[in-house]
C-alpha positions in Angstrom: 2.9 13.3 -9.7 0.7 13.0 -6.6 1.8 14.4 -3.3 2.5 11.6 -0.9 -0.2 11.1 1.8 1.2 11.1 5.3 -0.7 7.9 6.2 0.9 5.9 3.3 4.1 4.2 4.2 4.7 2.0 1.2 3.1 1.2 -2.2 4.0 -2.2 -3.4 2.9 -5.1 -5.6 1.4 -8.2 -4.1 1.2 -11.5 -6.0 -2.0 -11.9 -7.9 -3.0 -15.1 -9.8 -4.7 -13.2 -12.7 -2.4 -10.1 -13.1 0.9 -11.2 -11.7 1.0 -8.3 -9.2 -1.7 -6.0 -7.8 -1.0 -2.5 -6.6 -1.3 -2.4 -2.8 -1.0 0.6 -0.5 0.4 -0.2 3.0 -0.8 2.1 5.8 0.5 1.9 9.3 -2.5 1.7 11.7 -2.8 4.7 13.9 -5.4 5.8 16.4 -8.5 7.0 14.5 -7.3 5.9 11.0 -9.7 3.5 9.3 -10.1 2.1 5.8 -12.7 4.9 5.2 -9.9 7.4 4.9 -8.6 5.9 1.7 -11.3 5.8 -1.0 -11.1 9.5 -2.0 -7.3 9.1 -2.5 -7.8 6.0 -4.7 -10.2 7.9 -6.9 -7.7 10.7 -7.3 -4.9 8.3 -8.4 -7.3 6.7 -10.9 -8.2 10.2 -12.4 -4.6 11.4 -12.7 -2.7 8.2 -13.5 -5.3 5.8 -14.8 -7.0 2.6 -13.5 -3.9 0.5 -14.0 -1.9 2.5 -11.4 -4.7 2.9 -8.9 -4.3 0.7 -5.8 -6.5 -2.4 -5.9 -6.2 -3.1 -2.1 -5.3 -1.3 1.0 -3.5 -3.1 3.9 -3.3 -1.8 7.4 -0.3 -3.0 9.4 1.0 -2.2 12.9 4.5 -1.5 11.6 6.5 -1.8 8.4 9.5 -4.1 8.8 12.9 -2.4 8.4 16.3 -3.7 7.1 19.4 -3.3 9.2 20.0 0.0 7.4 16.6 1.4 8.5 15.0 1.2 5.1 11.6 -0.5 4.4 12.1 -4.3 4.0 9.9 -4.7 0.9 10.6 -8.5 0.7 9.5 -9.1 4.3 6.5 -6.8 3.9 5.3 -8.6 0.8 5.9 -12.0 2.4 3.9 -11.0 5.5 1.0 -9.6 3.5 0.9 -12.4 0.9 0.8 -15.1 3.6 -2.7 -16.6 4.1 
């Protein structure tokens, strides 16, 4: 199992026409964090778990929506990322 990266807030599947779901990493945008920080980690996942489990896309968001209980609202997150 890989140690979680402090920038990663959620790993989820987004709808994909070809595969049904595509593995997506959600990162909360912070000062100085850019998409360039992610590729080495993607390669590490591919090496250890295989290409099927490696994230296909990386999404940067300002904040992850929360439920009333304070947990990540995955449905709201997927809906916001899947919207055109």
